[in-house]
C-alpha positions as CSV (number, residue, x, y, z in Angstrom):
1,X,-75.0,271.9,0.8
2,X,-73.6,271.4,4.5
3,X,-70.1,273.1,5.2
4,X,-67.5,270.4,6.7
5,X,-66.7,270.6,10.3
6,X,-63.3,272.3,10.7
7,X,-61.3,272.8,13.8
8,X,-62.1,276.6,13.3
9,X,-65.7,275.8,14.1
10,X,-65.9,273.9,17.4
11,X,-69.5,274.4,18.2
12,X,-70.1,272.4,14.9
13,X,-67.5,269.8,16.0
14,X,-68.9,266.1,17.0
15,X,-68.5,265.3,20.7
16,X,-65.4,263.5,21.5
17,X,-66.0,259.5,22.1
18,X,-66.2,258.3,25.5
19,X,-63.4,257.3,27.2
20,X,-62.5,253.6,26.9
21,X,-63.2,251.3,30.2
22,X,-60.0,249.6,31.4
23,X,-60.4,245.7,30.8
24,X,-59.4,245.1,34.6
25,X,-60.7,247.8,36.7
26,X,-58.4,246.9,39.8
27,X,-57.3,249.2,42.5
28,X,-53.7,250.1,41.6
29,X,-52.2,248.5,44.9
30,X,-53.8,245.1,44.0
31,X,-52.6,245.1,40.2
32,X,-49.1,246.2,41.6
33,X,-49.0,243.2,44.0
34,X,-50.2,241.0,41.5
35,X,-47.3,241.9,38.7
36,X,-44.9,241.9,41.7
37,X,-45.8,238.2,42.6
38,X,-45.7,237.3,38.9
39,X,-42.3,239.0,38.5
40,X,-40.8,237.4,41.6
41,X,-42.1,234.0,40.1
42,X,-40.8,234.3,36.6
43,X,-37.5,235.2,37.8
44,X,-37.6,232.2,40.4
45,X,-38.5,229.7,37.6
46,X,-36.6,231.2,34.5
47,X,-33.5,233.0,35.9
48,X,-32.3,230.9,38.8
49,X,-30.7,227.6,38.6
50,X,-32.1,224.8,40.8
51,X,-29.6,225.5,43.5
52,X,-30.7,229.3,43.3
53,X,-34.3,228.4,43.6
54,X,-33.3,226.1,46.7
55,X,-31.5,229.0,48.3
56,X,-34.4,231.4,47.6
57,X,-36.8,229.1,49.0
58,X,-34.8,228.2,52.5
59,X,-33.7,231.8,52.7
60,X,-37.4,233.6,52.3
61,X,-39.7,230.7,53.0
62,X,-41.2,230.0,56.2
63,X,-39.4,227.2,57.7
64,X,-40.7,225.8,61.0
65,X,-37.2,224.2,61.3
66,X,-35.5,227.5,61.8
67,X,-37.2,228.0,65.0
68,X,-35.8,225.1,67.1
69,X,-32.9,226.1,69.4
70,X,-29.5,226.5,67.7
71,X,-31.2,225.1,64.2
72,X,-29.9,228.1,62.5
73,X,-26.1,227.2,63.4
74,X,-26.7,223.4,63.4
75,X,-27.9,223.6,60.0
76,X,-26.1,226.7,58.5
77,X,-29.5,228.0,57.3
78,X,-29.2,231.1,55.1
79,X,-30.5,234.1,56.4
80,X,-29.5,233.7,59.9
81,X,-31.4,234.5,62.7
82,X,-32.8,237.6,61.2
83,X,-34.8,235.3,58.9
84,X,-36.9,234.2,62.0
85,X,-38.6,237.7,61.7
86,X,-38.3,238.4,58.1
87,X,-39.7,235.2,56.8
88,X,-43.2,235.6,58.7
89,X,-43.9,237.9,55.6
90,X,-41.3,237.0,52.9
91,X,-42.7,233.7,52.4
92,X,-46.0,235.1,51.0
93,X,-44.2,236.6,47.9
94,X,-43.1,233.0,46.7
95,X,-45.1,230.2,45.1
96,X,-44.9,226.6,44.3
97,X,-46.1,227.0,40.7
98,X,-48.0,228.9,38.1
99,X,-51.3,227.2,39.2
100,X,-50.6,228.2,42.8
101,X,-49.9,231.7,41.8
102,X,-53.0,231.8,39.4
103,X,-55.4,231.0,42.2
104,X,-54.0,233.5,44.7
105,X,-54.0,236.3,42.2
106,X,-57.6,235.6,41.3
107,X,-58.8,235.3,44.7
108,X,-56.9,238.6,45.3
109,X,-58.6,240.5,42.3
110,X,-62.0,239.6,43.7
111,X,-61.8,240.0,47.4
112,X,-58.8,242.1,47.9
113,X,-59.9,244.7,45.5
114,X,-62.9,245.1,47.5
115,X,-61.0,245.7,50.6
116,X,-58.5,247.9,49.0
117,X,-61.3,250.1,47.7
118,X,-62.7,250.4,51.3
119,X,-59.2,250.7,53.3
120,X,-56.9,252.6,50.8
121,X,-53.5,251.3,50.2
122,X,-51.6,251.7,53.5
123,X,-54.2,250.0,55.6
124,X,-54.9,247.3,53.0
125,X,-51.0,246.3,52.9
126,X,-50.7,246.6,56.7
127,X,-53.9,244.1,57.0
128,X,-52.3,241.7,54.4
129,X,-49.0,241.8,56.3
130,X,-50.6,241.1,59.6
131,X,-52.6,238.3,58.1
132,X,-49.8,236.7,56.5
133,X,-47.9,236.7,60.0
134,X,-50.9,235.3,61.8
135,X,-51.0,232.6,59.2
136,X,-47.5,231.7,59.6
137,X,-47.8,231.8,63.3
138,X,-50.5,229.2,63.5
139,X,-48.7,227.1,60.9
140,X,-45.6,227.1,63.3
141,X,-47.6,226.0,66.1
142,X,-49.2,223.2,64.2
143,X,-45.8,221.9,62.5
144,X,-43.0,223.5,64.9
145,X,-39.7,222.0,64.1
146,X,-40.8,220.5,60.5
147,X,-38.2,220.7,57.6
148,X,-40.8,221.4,54.7
149,X,-40.8,225.4,54.2
150,X,-44.2,227.1,53.6
151,X,-44.7,229.6,50.8
152,X,-47.6,231.4,49.1
153,X,-49.7,234.4,49.5
154,X,-53.0,232.5,50.7
155,X,-52.8,233.6,54.2
156,X,-52.8,237.2,53.5
157,X,-55.5,236.4,50.9
158,X,-57.6,234.7,53.2
159,X,-57.3,237.6,55.7
160,X,-58.9,239.8,52.8
161,X,-61.6,237.4,52.1
162,X,-62.4,237.6,55.6
163,X,-62.4,241.5,56.0
164,X,-64.5,241.6,52.7
165,X,-67.2,239.4,54.6
166,X,-67.7,242.2,57.2
167,X,-69.1,244.6,54.6
168,X,-69.5,243.0,51.2
169,X,-72.8,241.4,52.1
170,X,-74.4,244.5,54.1
171,X,-77.4,246.1,52.6
172,X,-76.3,248.3,49.7
173,X,-72.7,246.5,49.7
174,X,-71.5,245.0,46.5
175,X,-72.9,241.8,47.4
176,X,-75.7,242.8,49.8
177,X,-79.4,243.1,49.2
178,X,-80.2,246.3,47.2
179,X,-76.6,246.2,46.0
180,X,-74.7,249.2,44.5
181,X,-72.3,249.3,41.8
182,X,-70.8,252.9,42.8
183,X,-67.8,253.9,45.3
184,X,-70.5,253.9,48.0
185,X,-71.1,250.1,47.8
186,X,-67.3,249.9,49.4
187,X,-68.3,252.4,51.9
188,X,-71.4,250.8,53.7
189,X,-71.3,250.7,57.3
190,X,-70.0,247.2,58.6
191,X,-71.5,245.3,61.3
192,X,-70.0,243.8,64.4
193,X,-68.6,240.4,64.5
194,X,-71.6,238.7,66.1
195,X,-74.1,240.6,63.8
196,X,-71.9,239.4,60.9
197,X,-72.1,235.9,61.8
198,X,-75.7,236.1,62.0
199,X,-76.0,237.2,58.4
200,X,-77.2,234.2,56.4
201,X,-74.8,235.0,53.3
202,X,-71.9,235.5,55.7
203,X,-72.4,232.4,57.6
204,X,-72.8,230.3,54.3
205,X,-69.7,231.7,53.1
206,X,-67.9,230.8,56.2
207,X,-69.4,227.4,56.4
208,X,-68.0,226.6,52.8
209,X,-64.8,228.3,53.4
210,X,-63.8,226.5,56.5
211,X,-65.2,223.2,55.2
212,X,-63.1,223.5,52.1
213,X,-59.7,223.9,54.2
214,X,-60.7,221.2,56.8
215,X,-60.9,218.9,53.8
216,X,-57.7,219.9,52.7
217,X,-56.3,219.0,56.0
218,X,-58.0,215.9,56.0
219,X,-57.2,214.2,52.5
220,X,-53.9,216.8,51.9
221,X,-55.1,218.0,48.4
222,X,-52.3,219.2,46.3
223,X,-52.2,222.8,45.2
224,X,-54.0,223.1,41.8
225,X,-51.9,220.2,40.6
226,X,-48.7,221.3,41.5
227,X,-47.9,218.1,44.0
228,X,-47.5,220.2,47.1
229,X,-49.8,220.1,50.1
230,X,-51.8,223.1,51.0
231,X,-51.1,224.8,54.3
232,X,-54.6,224.9,55.3
233,X,-53.7,225.9,58.9
234,X,-52.2,229.0,57.5
235,X,-55.3,229.8,55.5
236,X,-57.3,229.5,58.9
237,X,-54.9,231.8,60.8
238,X,-54.9,234.6,58.2
239,X,-58.6,234.2,58.0
240,X,-59.4,234.4,61.6
241,X,-56.7,237.6,62.0
242,X,-58.8,239.4,59.1
243,X,-62.2,239.0,60.4
244,X,-61.3,239.8,64.2
245,X,-58.9,242.8,63.4
246,X,-61.1,244.2,60.7
247,X,-62.3,247.0,62.8
248,X,-58.7,248.1,63.7
249,X,-58.0,248.9,60.1
250,X,-61.6,250.0,58.7
251,X,-61.6,253.8,58.2
252,X,-65.6,253.5,58.0
253,X,-67.4,254.1,61.7
254,X,-68.7,250.7,62.7
255,X,-72.5,250.3,62.7
256,X,-73.7,249.8,66.3
257,X,-76.8,247.9,67.0
């Protein structure tokens, strides 16, 4: 008869079970940003009155009207002159509805996670902020003086998508030929902008992405059924910034050809 295994006989104890895999294996910065966006939307939707939501939108949304001469004083816009600066970034934390928020969080989880694993927290956040500002800048150039505010993280996430195209399709990258699944997949050397554009996978991705956004501009499709038009110019501004400025943030040495 076999003796029962006891704590006093560690050599005969069964091995511990393997650690459970997390359901969502996202970088901490991505999951934290997602939770922050959801928390802000919950507060704006369920804790503020209609007047409070309007005040939040005008104060922190990107309002092209604000950049007309004397518009802040004439229309008594909340936030004052300083809001001309901070709204280039704060608009990205507001969303028009749950559908709008869900789409942005989903794409950030897919493409933003790849960039965060490669860049680390600080570089990832800085790239996202720069792309958000670039998207707002192009939107302002195309809609100068308009009274409709722009909100949403789409420009920042478009920049993350563009940055991801510079390495995810490379040989050994997470979406490339002979793809890897370990951490090295996110550290493969990136190619230059010209070489990236010659990659058929990158070219097809860009063709589809720009085609969809130009379609949004032509027929003014609503945001995931929310009834608001998509600010496609901001998407393009953020995407172009993420693609072209990628080498400035990339900690991995650029591959030369």
